[in-house]
N, C-alpha and C positions, 0 to 999 in steps of 0.2 A: 794352590786350589787342593793340595791334598789335604793340609789341614783343616779343611773346610769341613769334609763329609767324608765318609767310607762307603762308595757306592757296589762293593763287593758285597761289603755284610749287608748293606739294605737290600741287595738282590737275592743273596741266600733269603734273607728272612721274609720277604714276600715271594719266594719262590717255593718256600714251605707252606706258608699260608694259600699260596694257590694250588698246590699240589693236595693239600687236605681239602679244600673246597672243591675240588674236580675227583678225587679218589686216586690219582694217579700217585706215581713215584715222586718223591723231589728230584727238581733240576738243578742241575752243577751251575752255578753261575759265571761259569768258564764258559759254558757252550751257549751262552746267549746273544743272537744274532738276528740279524731282520731289520730292515729300516723301511719296511713300506706304511701305508697308510692302515691304522689299523679301526675297527669297527666304533662308531660312536662318536666318530669325527676328530680322534686324534692326529693330528698331522703330525707329518714323518720329519720335518725342520727344511723342507726344501728341498728335498730327492728329486731329481729329474728320472721318470719314467716307474716311481714306485705306485705298486700292486698292491691292494688290499691280500694279507695273507688270509687262507684257509686255516679254521683252528677245530681240533679234536676236542679241547676243552675251554671253551671261548674266555672265559675270565684267566686263567692261566696264561692264554696265548696272548693276548692283550697286556697283561703283565709283563711278560719278556718282551714283547715289542716296546714296551715304553722304560722298562729300565732301559733296553740295547738304546733308544733314542739320548735317555739321559747321559747313560757312557759317552755315547759318541760328541753331546753337546760339551758334555765335562772335558775331554779330550781336544775341542777346536779352540775352549776358552785357554788351555795349555798351554796349545801352540802357538794361540794369538799373543798370550801374554810372555811366553819366550821370546816371541818375535821381535814384540816391543821390546823387551830390558836387551835382545840383542843386536837390536840396529837391524833387523832382517828387511825393512819396509813397512811394516806393519804399524799403523799409525793407531793412535789413543783411541779415534772413536771405536774403531772396527773391534782394538781389545775389550773395549768396553761393552761393547754390544754383546760380544760373544761370551763376555763373563755372564752379564745379566742374564743372557737366555740360560744359562748353566744354574745359574742361582734361581731363578725359575721352574725351570723342568727341574731341579732336588726338592723345590718349595711343595710342587705337587703332587711329587715321587712320594715326599715326607706325610704328607696329605694322605697320600693314596692308602698307605701301609699303616697310616693311625686310624683310617677308616675300619680298613680291612682287618686290623687286628681287634679293633671294637666290635664289629659285628660276630667276627668270631668266637670272643668271648660272652657275648651275648648270647648265643647260640649253644656253647659250651654250660652257660649258666640256666639254661631251660629243664626244667622236670618234665619228663613224658610218664 
């Protein structure tokens, strides 16, 4: 899993974009947490008892939660693959499903990052 992508680097760049968009200071990627339902229909991956968190800066908060959920899915996939390889009772189907969930979450975050960077660059290119 570690060779596929670097979530910490993506989290830092998205945090910087979110901070620039909301006018706040840049959040550190180490402080990313939260596993609730985000506004706009982003599901938390089946966390029981999850509630929608309140945000001071909606875009930054949604991005932080989405990054945290992507990190959690990556950790679950890594644990499933490790359990499969070490013979700890994880079947192939469970490991493949966890890996695909992680891959889809990462692809979504990569797409959101690219869209956010494109929008930021378009705003910076405007003349006033």
